[in-house]
C-alpha positions in Angstrom: 219.6 119.7 125.8 219.3 122.7 123.5 221.1 125.9 124.5 220.5 129.4 123.6 223.4 131.4 122.3 223.6 135.1 121.8 226.0 136.3 119.2 227.9 139.5 120.1 230.3 140.5 117.4 233.4 142.4 118.3 233.4 146.2 118.0 236.2 146.0 115.5 235.0 145.5 111.9 237.8 143.1 110.9 236.9 140.5 113.5 233.2 140.2 112.8 233.3 137.5 110.2 235.7 135.1 111.9 233.6 135.3 115.1 230.4 134.6 113.2 232.0 131.6 111.4 233.4 130.3 114.7 230.0 130.7 116.4 228.2 128.8 113.7 230.8 126.1 113.5 230.7 125.6 117.3 226.9 125.6 117.2 226.9 123.0 114.3 229.2 120.7 116.3 227.0 121.0 119.4 223.9 120.3 117.3 225.5 117.2 115.8 226.4 116.0 119.3 222.9 116.6 120.5 221.5 114.8 117.5 223.8 111.8 118.1 222.6 111.7 121.8 219.0 111.9 120.7 219.5 109.1 118.2 221.2 106.9 120.9 218.3 107.6 123.3 215.8 106.8 120.6 217.5 103.5 119.9 217.6 102.6 123.6 213.9 103.4 123.8 213.1 101.2 120.8 215.0 98.3 122.3 213.3 98.8 125.6 209.9 98.9 123.9 210.6 95.6 122.1 211.6 94.0 125.4 208.4 95.3 127.0 206.3 94.1 124.2 207.9 90.6 124.4 207.2 90.5 128.2 203.6 91.7 127.6 203.0 88.9 125.1 204.4 86.4 127.5 202.2 87.7 130.3 199.1 87.6 128.0 199.9 84.0 127.0 200.2 83.1 130.7 196.9 84.8 131.5 195.2 83.0 128.7 196.5 79.7 130.0 195.3 80.5 133.5 191.9 81.4 132.2 191.7 78.1 130.3 192.7 76.2 133.4 190.1 78.0 135.5 187.4 77.2 132.9 188.4 73.5 132.9 188.3 73.4 136.7 184.8 75.0 136.8 183.6 72.6 134.1 185.0 69.6 136.1 183.4 70.9 139.3 180.0 71.3 137.6 180.4 67.8 136.1 181.3 66.4 139.6 178.3 68.1 141.2 176.0 66.7 138.5 177.5 63.2 138.9 177.2 63.3 142.6 173.6 64.5 142.4 172.8 61.7 140.0 174.5 59.1 142.2 172.7 60.4 145.3 169.4 60.2 143.5 170.0 56.6 142.3 171.2 55.4 145.7 168.3 56.9 147.5 165.8 55.3 145.2 167.5 51.9 145.1 167.1 51.4 148.9 163.2 51.6 149.0 162.1 48.9 151.5 158.8 50.0 152.8 156.4 52.9 152.1 157.5 55.1 155.0 161.2 54.6 154.2 160.5 55.2 150.5 158.7 58.5 151.3 161.4 59.7 153.6 164.1 58.7 151.1 162.5 60.3 148.1 161.9 63.6 150.1 165.6 63.7 151.1 166.6 62.8 147.6 164.6 65.7 146.2 166.1 68.2 148.6 169.6 66.8 147.9 169.2 67.0 144.2 167.6 70.4 144.2 170.4 71.9 146.5 173.5 70.6 144.8 173.2 72.2 141.4 172.1 75.6 142.9 175.0 75.8 145.4 177.2 77.6 142.9 174.4 80.0 141.9 173.7 80.9 145.6 177.4 81.6 146.1 177.6 83.8 142.9 174.5 85.7 144.0 175.9 86.4 147.4 179.2 87.5 145.9 177.4 89.9 143.5 175.3 91.3 146.3 178.4 91.9 148.5 180.0 93.8 145.6 177.0 96.2 145.3 176.9 97.0 149.1 178.7 100.2 149.9 181.7 99.5 152.2 182.4 103.2 152.8 179.0 104.4 154.0 179.3 108.0 155.1 182.8 108.6 153.7 182.1 111.2 151.0 
């Protein structure tokens, strides 16, 4: 917004001072206008910054709520898996009729109980491995 002015006084000596005064008066008015425009722009920027901060805080609260919900879901899922594993274990051991059936049932109960709690860990390990595998081999 700033402009460069060059002062060129008139060749006549009597006109030099009024031209200088006029030049500086005009430059003062222009500087005041520029200052006013900058102040208005600063005020708009401050208002916009406050609005953006408010939106950011709202988004952060929403993200925190989502994270808390996800944690609750994960906890409930783990509790459900643990409850199912315990119920399967009890059901399989309550129905023991003869030795052969008992042996088969307890073997399947062991495999069921051992697989259920580790399902999530296997999924997590596979996901971690897939992240470390380069998807852009030869694209350097």
